[in-house]
C-alpha positions in Angstrom: 16.6 8.9 43.7 13.2 9.8 42.4 12.9 10.5 38.7 12.6 14.4 38.2 9.8 15.8 36.1 10.6 16.9 32.5 13.8 14.8 32.6 15.8 18.1 33.2 19.5 17.0 33.6 21.3 19.1 35.9 24.2 16.7 36.4 27.5 18.3 37.6 25.7 21.8 38.0 26.6 23.7 41.0 23.3 25.1 42.4 23.4 27.5 45.3 20.0 27.7 47.2 19.6 30.6 49.7 16.9 30.3 52.5 17.4 26.5 51.8 16.1 25.5 55.4 12.6 27.0 54.5 9.6 25.0 53.8 9.4 25.6 50.0 13.0 26.0 49.3 14.1 22.9 51.1 11.6 21.1 48.6 13.0 22.8 45.7 16.6 22.0 46.8 15.6 18.3 46.9 14.1 18.7 43.4 17.4 20.0 42.2 19.4 17.2 43.8 17.1 14.6 42.2 17.9 16.4 38.9 21.6 15.7 39.5 22.8 19.1 40.7 25.4 19.6 43.4 23.5 21.7 45.9 24.8 24.2 48.2 22.4 24.8 50.9 22.6 28.3 52.4 20.6 29.2 55.5 20.9 31.6 58.4 20.3 28.8 60.8 22.9 26.1 60.0 21.0 23.4 61.6 18.1 23.8 59.3 20.3 23.5 56.2 22.1 20.6 57.7 18.9 18.8 58.1 18.0 19.3 54.3 21.6 18.1 53.5 21.0 14.9 55.4 17.7 14.4 53.7 19.3 14.9 50.2 22.3 12.5 51.0 19.9 9.9 52.2 18.3 9.9 48.8 21.7 9.5 47.1 22.0 13.1 46.0 24.9 15.5 46.7 24.5 18.5 49.0 26.4 20.6 51.5 25.0 23.0 54.0 26.5 26.4 55.0 25.6 29.0 57.5 24.9 32.3 55.8 23.2 35.5 56.4 22.1 36.9 53.0 22.1 40.6 54.3 25.9 40.2 55.3 27.8 40.8 52.2 31.2 39.7 53.5 29.8 36.6 54.9 28.2 35.9 51.5 31.6 36.4 49.8 33.2 34.1 52.2 30.6 31.3 51.9 30.7 31.8 47.9 34.6 31.1 48.1 34.0 28.0 50.3 31.2 26.7 47.8 33.6 27.2 45.0 36.3 25.4 46.8 34.1 22.5 47.8 31.7 22.1 44.8 33.0 24.3 42.0 31.9 27.7 40.6 28.1 28.5 40.7 26.0 27.5 37.6 22.6 28.2 39.2 21.5 30.6 41.9 18.0 30.2 43.7 17.4 33.2 45.7 14.9 31.7 48.1 15.7 33.8 51.2 12.8 36.0 52.3 9.8 36.3 54.6 7.5 38.7 56.6 7.5 40.2 60.1 4.7 41.0 62.6 6.0 44.4 62.9 5.3 45.2 59.4 1.9 43.8 59.4 -1.7 45.2 60.3 -4.0 43.3 62.4 -7.1 44.2 60.4 -7.8 44.1 56.7 -9.5 47.5 56.6 -9.1 50.7 58.7 -12.3 51.5 60.6 -13.4 54.5 62.6 -12.2 54.3 66.0 -9.1 52.1 65.3 -6.7 55.0 66.1 -8.0 54.9 69.7 -7.8 51.1 70.1 -5.0 48.6 70.9 -5.2 47.3 67.4 -2.1 47.6 65.3 -3.0 49.6 62.3 -1.1 51.0 59.4 -0.3 54.0 61.4 1.5 51.7 63.9 3.8 49.8 61.5 7.3 50.1 62.7 9.9 51.4 60.3 12.4 48.9 61.5 10.0 46.1 60.8 9.1 47.3 57.2 12.9 47.9 56.6 13.8 44.3 57.6 11.1 42.8 55.5 12.2 44.8 52.5 15.8 44.1 53.1 15.3 40.4 53.7 13.3 40.0 50.4 15.0 42.5 48.1 18.6 43.3 49.3 18.6 39.4 50.4 18.2 38.7 46.7 20.6 41.5 45.4 23.6 40.6 47.5 23.8 36.9 46.6 23.2 37.7 43.0 26.1 40.4 43.1 28.4 37.6 44.6 27.5 34.5 42.8 26.8 36.0 39.4 30.5 36.8 39.3 31.2 33.1 39.0 28.6 32.8 36.1 29.4 35.7 33.7 30.9 34.5 30.4 29.8 30.9 31.1 26.9 30.1 28.8 24.0 28.1 30.3 23.9 29.7 33.9 20.8 30.6 35.5 19.4 32.8 38.4 16.0 32.0 39.6 14.3 34.3 42.0 11.2 33.5 44.4 8.6 36.1 44.0 4.9 35.7 45.2 1.4 36.2 44.5 1.6 39.5 46.4 3.7 41.0 43.6 0.6 40.9 41.4 -2.0 42.2 43.7 -1.0 43.0 47.3 -2.7 41.0 49.9 -4.4 42.6 52.9 -2.4 43.2 56.1 1.0 42.7 54.6 2.1 45.8 52.7 5.9 45.6 53.3 6.0 41.8 52.2 3.8 42.7 49.0 5.9 45.7 48.0 9.2 43.7 48.5 8.1 40.9 46.3 6.9 43.3 43.7 10.3 44.7 43.7 11.8 41.2 43.4 9.8 40.6 40.1 10.8 44.0 38.8 14.4 43.2 39.7 14.2 39.9 37.9 13.3 41.8 34.7 16.1 44.2 35.2 18.6 41.4 35.8 17.4 39.5 32.8 18.3 42.4 30.4 21.5 43.2 32.2 22.8 39.7 31.9 21.3 39.0 28.6 24.7 39.2 26.8 26.6 37.3 29.5 25.0 33.9 29.2 22.9 34.1 32.2 19.2 33.6 32.1 17.2 35.2 35.0 13.6 34.1 35.8 11.3 33.9 39.0 8.7 31.7 40.3 5.8 33.2 42.0 4.2 30.6 44.3 0.5 30.9 45.2 -0.9 29.3 48.3 0.5 26.1 49.5 -0.5 24.3 52.7 2.6 23.1 54.6 3.3 21.9 58.1 4.6 25.6 58.9 1.3 27.3 58.1 -1.3 24.7 58.7 -2.3 26.2 62.0 -3.1 29.6 60.4 -5.1 28.1 57.6 -7.2 25.5 59.5 -8.9 25.4 62.8 -8.2 22.7 65.3 -11.3 20.8 63.9 -9.9 20.8 60.5 -12.2 23.3 59.1 -10.7 26.3 57.1 -10.2 29.6 58.8 -11.9 32.7 57.6 -8.7 33.7 55.7 -8.5 30.3 54.2 -12.0 30.5 53.0 -11.2 33.8 51.2 -8.1 32.3 49.6 -9.8 29.4 48.3 -12.8 31.4 47.0 -10.3 33.5 45.1 -8.4 30.5 43.6 -10.2 29.0 40.7 -8.9 25.5 41.1 -10.4 25.7 44.6 -7.5 24.2 46.6 -4.0 24.7 48.0 -1.0 23.7 46.0 1.1 20.6 47.1 4.6 21.8 47.8 6.1 18.3 47.4 4.9 18.0 43.7 3.6 21.1 42.2 6.7 23.5 42.2 9.1 20.9 40.7 7.6 21.4 37.1 8.0 25.2 37.0 11.5 25.1 38.7 12.9 22.5 36.4 11.4 23.8 33.3 12.9 27.3 33.8 16.3 25.8 34.6 16.1 23.5 31.5 18.4 25.2 29.0 16.8 23.3 26.1 13.2 23.7 26.9 13.4 27.2 28.2 16.6 28.5 26.5 14.8 31.5 25.0 12.9 32.5 28.1 14.2 35.2 30.5 12.9 38.0 32.3 9.6 36.3 33.4 7.7 35.6 36.7 5.9 32.4 36.4 2.9 32.1 38.6 2.2 28.7 40.3 -1.1 29.6 41.8 -4.2 27.6 40.7 -5.2 30.6 38.7 -5.3 33.1 41.8 -3.5 35.8 39.7 -6.0 35.5 36.8 -9.3 35.7 38.7 -10.9 39.0 39.2 -13.4 37.9 41.7 -16.4 38.0 39.3 
């Protein structure tokens, strides 16, 4: 097993990760396992979670995959009972399930005269069902697992809930109003939960990843010849450090720091940007 940063010791801690088959959450799940946690990998597509389970087991960690739709409360309840039977009661919940949808995305950054008469998907063409799906996946998909797994935490000091927010929560990115609004709601919900559970031994925080180049989004960020796309150029121009984050190494520090009950024991209700300065830069 690779040594984890900060020497955060999560030995024996049962950690539930939703959206565990995703690019960033799968990396974080491995970081949690390296810190000694027993990781329950929840994902709508079981095969994706199973792949992460196999990778963690190959490193000598402990993990188990479960098929779970975070928007199906009954299913989450059933999985929670299975996790408890297999690994023990939940100590840490990482709410990582989320995402966007083309039906909630505009094709252009700005509305221009004539767009209404064109074939371009404008703000006026956004589908209510698409917007609802995005909001539900990100916000309700955080609420339901928290309702279920926090029941196993209350009254047990040292438990943690960690939500995944986004740079969109600070300043909305163009084209994706539903996703931006949903992540802003997740950050606000993080604060609410932190206050609500402050007397119950549960700390609640969030991480707001900036822009990370991954295998999943590389085609959107770079042209076939390796040059940056127009949107990539804008992202890097607005990131003071002038580069993308490395998902394999640069999320672990924030993750393990916030879950370290000694180093971060008096921290609750915050959303920590991991963004190369993007949220601090005014553009001037």
